[in-house]
KEPANU-11624 format. One record per residue: residue number from 1; x negated, z negated, y of N, C-alpha, C in turn. Coordinates in steps of 0.2 Angstrom, whole numbers, plus 2048, in hexadecimal, padded with zeros to 3 digits. Atoms other than C-alpha are relative to their C-alpha. Layout:
<r NUM,<X,Z,Y>,<X,Z,Y>,<X,Z,Y>>,
...
***
This chain:
<r 1,<807,801,803>,<A76,474,761>,<800,7FB,7FB>>,
<r 2,<801,806,805>,<A78,464,757>,<802,803,7F9>>,
<r 3,<7FE,7FD,807>,<A81,46D,748>,<7F9,804,7FD>>,
<r 4,<805,7FC,803>,<A73,47A,747>,<7FA,7FC,7FF>>,
<r 5,<806,804,802>,<A65,46D,748>,<801,7FC,7FA>>,
<r 6,<7FE,804,806>,<A6E,462,73B>,<7FF,805,7F9>>,
<r 7,<802,7FB,806>,<A6E,472,72F>,<7F9,801,7FF>>,
<r 8,<807,7FF,801>,<A5D,476,733>,<7FB,7FA,7FD>>,
<r 9,<802,805,804>,<A58,464,72E>,<802,7FF,7FA>>,
<r 10,<7FE,7FF,808>,<A62,465,71E>,<7FC,804,7FC>>,
<r 11,<804,7FB,803>,<A59,475,71A>,<7F9,7FD,7FE>>,
<r 12,<807,802,800>,<A48,46D,71E>,<800,7FA,7FA>>,
<r 13,<801,805,805>,<A4C,45E,713>,<801,802,7F9>>,
<r 14,<7FF,7FD,806>,<A52,468,705>,<7FA,803,7FD>>,
<r 15,<806,7FC,801>,<A43,473,705>,<7FA,7FB,7FE>>,
<r 16,<805,805,801>,<A38,464,707>,<800,7FD,7F9>>,
<r 17,<7FF,802,807>,<A3F,45C,6F7>,<7FF,804,7FA>>,
<r 18,<801,7FB,805>,<A3F,46C,6ED>,<7F8,801,7FF>>,
<r 19,<808,7FF,801>,<A2C,46F,6F1>,<7FD,7FA,7FD>>,
<r 20,<803,806,802>,<A28,45D,6EE>,<801,7FF,7F8>>,
<r 21,<7FF,800,807>,<A30,45E,6DD>,<7FD,804,7FC>>,
<r 22,<803,7FB,804>,<A28,46D,6D8>,<7F8,800,802>>,
<r 23,<807,801,7FE>,<A17,467,6DE>,<7FD,805,804>>,
<r 24,<803,7FC,7FB>,<A14,473,6EC>,<800,7FC,806>>,
<r 25,<802,806,7FB>,<A0C,467,6F9>,<7FF,803,807>>,
<r 26,<802,7FD,7F9>,<A07,473,707>,<807,801,804>>,
<r 27,<7FA,800,7FC>,<A19,476,70D>,<803,7F9,801>>,
<r 28,<7FD,808,7FE>,<A1D,463,70C>,<7FB,7FE,805>>,
<r 29,<805,802,7FB>,<A0D,45F,716>,<802,803,807>>,
<r 30,<7FE,7FD,7FA>,<A13,46C,723>,<806,7FD,802>>,
<r 31,<7FA,802,7FE>,<A24,466,723>,<7FF,7F9,803>>,
<r 32,<801,807,7FE>,<A1E,453,724>,<7FD,800,807>>,
<r 33,<803,800,7F9>,<A12,458,733>,<804,801,805>>,
<r 34,<7FB,7FD,7FC>,<A20,461,73C>,<804,7FA,802>>,
<r 35,<7FC,805,7FF>,<A2B,452,73A>,<7FC,7FA,804>>,
<r 36,<803,805,7FC>,<A1E,445,740>,<7FF,803,807>>,
<r 37,<800,7FD,7F9>,<A1A,451,74F>,<806,7FF,804>>,
<r 38,<7FA,800,7FC>,<A2C,453,754>,<802,7F9,801>>,
<r 39,<7FE,807,7FF>,<A2F,440,752>,<7FC,7FD,806>>,
<r 40,<804,802,7FB>,<A21,43C,75D>,<802,803,807>>,
<r 41,<7FE,7FD,7FA>,<A26,449,76A>,<806,7FD,803>>,
<r 42,<7FA,802,7FE>,<A37,442,76B>,<800,7F9,802>>,
<r 43,<801,807,7FF>,<A32,430,76A>,<7FB,7FE,806>>,
<r 44,<805,802,7FC>,<A24,430,776>,<803,7FD,807>>,
<r 45,<7FD,803,7FA>,<A27,424,785>,<7FF,804,806>>,
<r 46,<7FF,7FC,7F9>,<A2C,42C,796>,<7FD,7FC,805>>,
<r 47,<802,804,7FB>,<A23,426,7A5>,<802,803,807>>,
<r 48,<7FD,7FE,7FA>,<A2B,431,7B2>,<806,7FC,803>>,
<r 49,<7FB,804,7FD>,<A35,426,7BE>,<806,804,801>>,
<r 50,<7F9,7FC,7FF>,<A42,435,7C1>,<804,7FF,7FA>>,
<r 51,<7FC,800,806>,<A47,434,7AF>,<803,7F9,7FF>>,
<r 52,<7FD,806,801>,<A4A,421,7B0>,<805,7FF,806>>,
<r 53,<7FB,801,7FA>,<A53,423,7C1>,<807,803,7FE>>,
<r 54,<7FA,7FC,802>,<A5F,430,7B9>,<806,7FC,7FE>>,
<r 55,<7FA,803,803>,<A6A,424,7AF>,<803,7FB,806>>,
<r 56,<7FD,805,7FB>,<A6B,417,7BE>,<804,805,805>>,
<r 57,<7FC,7FC,7FB>,<A70,426,7CA>,<807,802,7FD>>,
<r 58,<7FA,7FE,803>,<A7D,42D,7BF>,<805,7FA,7FF>>,
<r 59,<7FC,805,801>,<A84,41C,7BB>,<803,7FE,808>>,
<r 60,<7FD,802,7F9>,<A85,418,7CE>,<804,805,803>>,
<r 61,<7FC,7FA,7FE>,<A8D,429,7D2>,<807,7FF,7FC>>,
<r 62,<7F9,800,803>,<A9B,426,7C5>,<803,7F9,803>>,
<r 63,<7FD,806,7FD>,<A9D,414,7CB>,<803,801,808>>,
<r 64,<7FD,7FE,7F9>,<A9F,41B,7DD>,<806,804,800>>,
<r 65,<7FA,7FC,801>,<AAC,427,7D7>,<806,7FC,7FE>>,
<r 66,<7FB,805,803>,<AB5,419,7CE>,<802,7FB,805>>,
<r 67,<7FF,805,7FB>,<AB5,40F,7DE>,<7FE,7F8,7FE>>,
<r 68,<803,807,803>,<AAA,401,7D5>,<7FA,800,805>>,
<r 69,<805,800,7FB>,<AA0,3FF,7E5>,<7FA,7FC,7FF>>,
<r 70,<805,805,802>,<A96,3F0,7E0>,<7FB,803,7FB>>,
<r 71,<804,7FD,805>,<A90,3F8,7D0>,<7FC,807,802>>,
<r 72,<803,7FA,7FE>,<A8D,409,7D9>,<7FA,7FE,804>>,
<r 73,<806,802,7FC>,<A81,400,7E5>,<7FB,7FD,7FC>>,
<r 74,<805,803,805>,<A78,3F7,7D7>,<7FC,806,7FD>>,
<r 75,<803,7FA,803>,<A75,407,7CE>,<7FC,805,804>>,
<r 76,<803,7FB,7FC>,<A71,412,7DC>,<7F9,7FD,803>>,
<r 77,<806,803,7FE>,<A65,405,7E3>,<7FA,800,7FB>>,
<r 78,<805,7FF,806>,<A5C,405,7D2>,<7FD,806,800>>,
<r 79,<803,7F9,800>,<A5B,417,7D2>,<7FB,802,806>>,
<r 80,<805,800,7FB>,<A53,416,7E3>,<7F9,7FD,800>>,
<r 81,<807,803,802>,<A46,40A,7DE>,<7FC,804,7FC>>,
<r 82,<804,7FB,805>,<A41,416,7D0>,<7FD,806,804>>,
<r 83,<802,7FA,7FC>,<A40,425,7DC>,<803,7FF,807>>,
<r 84,<7FE,801,7F9>,<A40,420,7EE>,<802,806,804>>,
<r 85,<7FF,7FA,7FC>,<A41,432,7F5>,<804,805,7FD>>,
<r 86,<7FB,7FC,804>,<A4E,439,7EA>,<806,802,805>>,
<r 87,<7FB,7FF,7FB>,<A5A,442,7F6>,<807,7FF,7FE>>,
<r 88,<7F9,801,803>,<A69,442,7EA>,<802,7F8,800>>,
<r 89,<7FF,807,800>,<A67,42F,7E8>,<801,7FD,807>>,
<r 90,<7FF,802,7F9>,<A65,42C,7FB>,<807,802,803>>,
<r 91,<7F9,7FE,7FE>,<A75,437,7FE>,<805,7FC,7FD>>,
<r 92,<7FB,805,804>,<A7F,42D,7F1>,<800,7F9,803>>,
<r 93,<801,806,7FC>,<A79,41D,7FA>,<804,801,807>>,
<r 94,<7FC,7FF,7FA>,<A80,424,80A>,<807,801,7FE>>,
<r 95,<7F9,7FF,801>,<A91,429,802>,<802,7F8,7FE>>,
<r 96,<7FE,807,802>,<A91,416,7FB>,<802,7FD,807>>,
<r 97,<7FF,803,7FA>,<A8F,410,80D>,<806,803,804>>,
<r 98,<7FA,7FD,7FD>,<A9C,41C,813>,<806,7FD,7FD>>,
<r 99,<7FA,804,803>,<AA8,415,806>,<801,7F9,802>>,
<r 100,<7FF,807,7FE>,<AA4,403,80C>,<802,800,806>>,
<r 101,<7FF,800,7FA>,<AA7,408,81D>,<7FB,7FF,805>>,
<r 102,<806,801,7FC>,<A96,406,823>,<7FD,807,802>>,
<r 103,<802,7F9,7FE>,<A95,417,82D>,<7F9,800,803>>,
<r 104,<806,800,7FC>,<A85,412,837>,<7FA,801,7F9>>,
<r 105,<804,800,805>,<A7C,40F,826>,<801,806,7FC>>,
<r 106,<800,7F9,804>,<A83,41F,81E>,<7FD,806,804>>,
<r 107,<803,7FB,7FC>,<A7D,429,82D>,<7F8,800,7FF>>,
<r 108,<807,800,801>,<A6C,422,82B>,<7FD,803,7F9>>,
<r 109,<802,7FD,807>,<A6B,426,818>,<801,808,800>>,
<r 110,<800,7F9,800>,<A72,438,81B>,<7FA,803,804>>,
<r 111,<806,7FD,7FD>,<A64,43B,828>,<7FA,7FF,7FD>>,
<r 112,<807,800,804>,<A57,435,81C>,<801,805,7FB>>,
<r 113,<7FE,7FB,804>,<A5F,441,810>,<7FD,806,803>>,
<r 114,<801,7FA,7FD>,<A5D,44F,81C>,<7F8,801,802>>,
<r 115,<807,800,7FF>,<A4B,44A,820>,<7FC,803,7F9>>,
<r 116,<803,7FD,805>,<A47,44D,80F>,<802,806,7FD>>,
<r 117,<7FE,7FA,802>,<A52,45C,80C>,<804,803,806>>,
<r 118,<7FD,7FE,7FB>,<A57,464,81C>,<806,805,7FF>>,
<r 119,<7FA,7FB,802>,<A63,470,813>,<805,7FC,7FB>>,
<r 120,<7FC,804,805>,<A6D,462,80A>,<807,801,803>>,
<r 121,<7F9,7FF,7FE>,<A7F,468,80C>,<804,7FB,801>>,
<r 122,<7FC,806,800>,<A87,458,808>,<7FE,7FB,805>>,
<r 123,<802,805,7F9>,<A7D,44E,815>,<803,803,806>>,
<r 124,<7FD,7FD,7F9>,<A81,45B,822>,<808,7FF,801>>,
<r 125,<7F8,801,800>,<A94,45B,81E>,<802,7F9,802>>,
<r 126,<7FE,806,7FF>,<A95,448,81E>,<7FD,7FE,807>>,
<r 127,<801,801,7F9>,<A8B,446,82E>,<804,803,805>>,
<r 128,<7FC,7FC,7FB>,<A96,453,836>,<807,7FC,7FF>>,
<r 129,<7F9,804,801>,<AA6,449,82F>,<7FF,7FA,804>>,
<r 130,<800,806,7FB>,<A9F,439,838>,<800,802,806>>,
<r 131,<800,7FE,7F9>,<A9B,442,847>,<807,802,803>>,
<r 132,<7F9,7FE,7FE>,<AAC,449,848>,<804,7FA,800>>,
<r 133,<7FC,806,7FF>,<AB4,438,845>,<7FE,7FD,806>>,
<r 134,<803,804,7F9>,<AA9,431,854>,<802,805,805>>,
<r 135,<7FD,7FC,7FA>,<AB0,43F,85F>,<7FA,804,802>>,
<r 136,<806,7FD,7FD>,<A9E,447,860>,<801,808,7FD>>,
<r 137,<7FF,7FA,802>,<AA5,459,85E>,<7FB,805,7FF>>,
<r 138,<805,7FB,800>,<A96,463,862>,<7FB,7FF,7FB>>,
<r 139,<804,802,806>,<A8B,459,856>,<803,803,7F9>>,
<r 140,<7FB,7FE,807>,<A99,45C,848>,<7FF,807,7FF>>,
<r 141,<800,7F8,800>,<A99,46F,84C>,<7F9,802,7FE>>,
<r 142,<806,7FE,802>,<A87,470,84A>,<7FE,7FF,7F9>>,
<r 143,<802,802,806>,<A85,467,83B>,<805,804,7FA>>,
<r 144,<7FB,7FC,804>,<A95,470,833>,<7FE,807,7FF>>,
<r 145,<803,7F9,800>,<A8D,481,838>,<7FA,800,7FB>>,
<r 146,<806,7FF,803>,<A7D,47D,830>,<802,800,7F8>>,
<r 147,<7FE,801,807>,<A86,478,81F>,<804,806,7FF>>,
<r 148,<7FC,7FA,801>,<A91,488,821>,<7FA,805,7FE>>,
<r 149,<805,7FB,802>,<A81,493,821>,<7FD,7FF,7FA>>,
<r 150,<803,801,807>,<A7A,48A,811>,<805,802,7FB>>,
<r 151,<7FA,7FF,805>,<A8B,48C,808>,<806,803,804>>,
<r 152,<7FB,7FC,7FC>,<A96,499,811>,<807,7FF,7FC>>,
<r 153,<7FA,7FF,804>,<AA4,498,803>,<803,7F9,800>>,
<r 154,<7FE,806,801>,<AA6,485,804>,<807,7FE,805>>,
<r 155,<7FA,800,7FD>,<AB8,482,809>,<800,7F9,804>>,
<r 156,<800,807,7FC>,<AB5,46F,80F>,<7FD,801,807>>,
<r 157,<804,7FF,7F9>,<AA8,475,81C>,<804,804,804>>,
<r 158,<7FC,7FC,7FB>,<AB4,482,823>,<805,7FC,802>>,
<r 159,<7FA,805,7FD>,<AC2,476,824>,<7FD,7FB,805>>,
<r 160,<803,805,7FB>,<AB7,469,82D>,<7FE,804,807>>,
<r 161,<802,7FC,7FA>,<AB0,477,838>,<806,802,804>>,
<r 162,<7FA,7FE,7FC>,<AC2,47C,83D>,<803,7FA,803>>,
<r 163,<7FE,805,7FD>,<AC6,46B,840>,<7FD,7FE,807>>,
<r 164,<804,800,7FA>,<AB8,46A,84D>,<802,805,805>>,
<r 165,<7FE,7FB,7FB>,<ABD,47A,855>,<807,7FF,803>>,
<r 166,<7FA,803,7FD>,<ACF,473,857>,<800,7FB,804>>,
<r 167,<800,806,7FC>,<ACA,464,85F>,<7FC,801,806>>,
<r 168,<804,7FF,7FA>,<ABF,46C,86C>,<803,805,804>>,
***
């Protein structure tokens, strides 16, 4: 897209200068007006907190993936302050707590995720995994079965469901 936009802008500038040199002012005013409108549309301040939270959320997820847990917590908490009821941010915070070994806190965050989105496959899988670790096979089976209904082709869900069935 960028090369096409650059070519379009170059064509506009050449046309603008040719019309200006030839004293044909109406196309110049049209081009100038369009340029001012486009500049205002792009530079207008954004007030939607979701847009502000997006950078913090993405940075937090990347930090979590890189095992930079302190940075991940800082960024994900910032994203949650911007949008407290965002399911993906709450889920990522649950993953962070799981990585820190705080299973109880992770469970609470996964349950919050499910209260906001009862069909969140990741929260169902992770709660099932924790239930399986705790030896609660029936709860794990129910959670993995719900996740399987949402995404029947997910190999991870099938693997964990098979683990539950092997252990019962």
